[in-house]
Structures are given as structure tokens and as C-alpha cells.
N, C-alpha and C positions, 0 to 999 in steps of 0.2 A: 228420960222417957220421951219419945216422939209423939208428935200430934196423932200419928196413926195407932199408937199404942194406948192412948189415953181412952179410958171408959167414956161412951158417949152418954149424954143426957138422955133421958126417957123419950123426950119428944124427938130429939135428933135420931135416937135409935129407931124409933117408929118410922120416921121420914126416910131413913136409910133402907129399912126393911121393904117399905112400899116401893122405893125406887128400884131396888134389886128385883122385886117381884115383877115390876113392869118391865125391866130390861130382860129379865129371863123370858117373859112372855113374848116380847118383840123379837129376841133373838131367835126363839124357837120358831116363830112365825116367818120371819124374813131371813134368818140366817145372819152371816157376818156382814151383809149389806145394809143391816138395820143402822139407822143414823141415830145420833143423840137427839136429834130434834123429834124423831118418832118416839124416842123412849121418854123424853121429857112431856110430850104430848099426852102419852099414855098414863104416865105418873101424875099429870096434872100440875105440872111445876115448869118453870123456865129452865132454858139450857144452862144459864148461869148457876143455877142451883145444882144441876148434875155436876158441872165442872168443879165446883167447891168440894163436892165429895170425891170426885174421881178425875183427876187432871186430863186423863185421855180416854178414849174409848176402850183401849187395851186394858187399862186399869179397870174399868167397869166390867169388862167380860171376864177378866180374872176373878174379880169378886163374885161374879155370878157363879162361876165354876166352884171357887172355894166354899161358897154358901152351900151349894149342892153336895159337895164331897164332905164337908165338915158336918153337915146334917146326917149324912149316912153314918159317918164315924160315931158321932154322938148317939146315935140310934142303936148301933151295934155295941157301944159300950154300955148301954143301959140294959140291953138284952143279955148281955154277959152276967148280970146278976139274977136273972129269972131262973127259978129252980129247975123247971122242965127245959133242960138243955137242947133237946131235939126241936121242942116247939119254938124256941127262941130262934134257932137257926131258920126254920122254916117262916117264921114271921119276918126276918130280916130280908130273905129273898123275895117275900112277897111284897114288902115295902119298896125294895130296890126296883122290881119290876112294875110295881103300881106307879111310882114317880116317873119312870120313863114313859110309860103309857100315857099318863096325864100331860107330861110335858117333855118331849123328846129333844134332847140337846145333842144327838149324835153328830150333828153338822160340825161340832167343834173338833172332829178329826181334822178338819182343814186348818186349824188354830194351833198347830204345833209349836209355835214360838212361846207359847204360855206355859209350856211344860217345865221348864227350869224353876219357875216361880211357884209351881204347885206341886212339886215332887214331894216336899214334906208332907203335905195334907194327904197326897196319895199313899204315902207309906204309913201314916196313921190309919188310914182306912184298911189297908191291907193287914196291918197288925191286928186290928180289932176284928176282921173277919176270920183271922187265924186263931184267935181265942174261941170265938164262936164254933169253928169247925173241931177244934180239940176238945172242947167241952162236950160237944155232942157226940164225938168218938168214945170219951171216957165213960159217957152215960150209955153207950150201946145203942144210940139211936141212928147212927149212921156207920157205914161200914169202915173197917179199920184201914183199908188201902186206898181210902179218898185222901188226897193232899188239899191243903188250902187253895193252891193255884187251881185244881179242879172246879171248886166252887166258884172262885173268881171268873173263870172262863164261862161259867153257867149262868152267870148273874143276869145277862141280857138275853139269854137264849128263850125265855117264854114270849116276850114281845116281838123278838126277831122273827120267830116262827110265824106268828099270826100276821106280819107284815106281808106275807105272801097270799093271804086270803082276802079276796075282794069284800069290800063291806063287812069286815068281820065284827062280830058283836063285840062290844067294848070289854067284856069280861072273859072272852075266849082265852087270854093268855093263861088265865087261872087253870084251865085244863092241862096245859103243857107244863106248868109249874108243878102240878100234881103228879104228872108222869115223871118228870126229872126227880123230884123229891123221892119218890117210891123207889127210883134206881138208886138213890143213895143209901137207902135202908139196908140193913145186913140180911134181912130174911130172903132166903132163897138166892143170895147173891153168888155168882160164879166168879173165877179169877178173871181180873181185867187183862186184856191181850197186850198192853204196852203200858210202861211206867209213865208217870206224869211229866210234863215237860219242865225242864230247869228254869225256864224263864217264860215270861209273858208280856205281851205288850199291853198298852192301856186300852185296848179296844173293849174288853169286857167291862170297863167302869165307865162306858159313855152313858150309862144310865145315871151315873153321878155326875156327867158333865165334863169328864175328863178327856182331853184330846190325846191321841196316840203320838208317840215317838218311838224310838227303837225300843229293844226289848228290855225289861225290867226284871230284877230279882223276883223270883215266885214268892218267896218269903222274906220280907225286909230283914236287913241285920239289926239287931238290937244293940 
């Protein structure tokens, strides 16, 4: 077992979580120009402490992204046990959009070199979303011709839409999430004019902090 694999003590885990929260806020505010000194200052610790946890800024950035993606995957996994499958999918989409609205990490599209290190976490997230979609379809909550990739592509749509509205109210994105989810319901649904894409880039999961790189499988291979 490597040092990275060993469970952290409770105090060390709290310190790491505090450091990641400070780094996430600093990166969201300043983008990739955020310095380790700025992050340490925000976290109330010394630079040396940061480097003891993360040898390079790239390591810290990767940890921020992993934390966001893994958090969404864990939420999806928990929601897969909720009896109301339609409500579970809606709650997941609501949480994904809410997290992006609160702290947008879409600047990470410029950090494509992190993608190889995070592909496994992205794959897990896509798998968990697929489970939510298939459960909702089996329950008749969403239309049968929706593919998991459709939902993945719609994840960041609510907050993207309101980015074009000057001084938008903070909860305006919920209006568009409601419109999107109504479009997923089977009631009154007409045939879709085009099949779903076979591949999707990472852009829809910017809400999770995942930088895009080339096309990825729409449904990860198990």
C-alpha cells in the first residue's frame, strides 16, 4: 500500500478537505493562474503544508477535479437506491446544476492534460448516470428513446442557458431544468428527429470539473 492509498487520520482528512475547498474556490475565482501561495493563504496554512499534501499544483488541481467528480458519482450511486426513480434522476440533475451554479469550474477545459489521470473517475460517473437513466425508463418516468448520453449532454444546460441573462436571479436555472425534465417525460412525447450521438466529449461534465479532451464513449464499457 502506498502513502496515497493509506486512509487519512480524522484530523488529516479534515485538513485535506479544507485545503481542497480553498483550492476549488481559488481556482474558480482566478482560473489556472491561481498560485499555491494564494491557495495556502485562503486555507490559512503555509505553502509547505500544501506541498506536503500535493507535490505540484497540477496534483492539487487534479485532486480538486477528482473530488467534484467523485462527489457526483457518490450522489448518483446513493440516488440509485431511491424508490422513486424519476425523482432520483431529477434530484441528480438538480444537484449537478446547483454545484456548477455555486462554483463553476468550467475553466478546466484548458487543463486537458489532466484527463488521463481522471478518466477512471469520469467513467464511474458516466456509469452511475446510466443506472439512473435506465431505472427512470424502467419506471416509465422518462421516455424510452432517451439515451444516457442525452442526459449527460443536458447536465450543464440549465446553468449554461442563464449565463446569457444579465444579472440573472440565482435560481433562474431551475426554470430551465424544469423545462428540460418535462421534455424527458413520456407524456405527449413525439418521435425524436435524430438518434443520439455515439460519442460525447467531456464538456457536459464541466459541472463536475472535468476538462474536455477528445470524444469519449457515450456509455462506458463494463
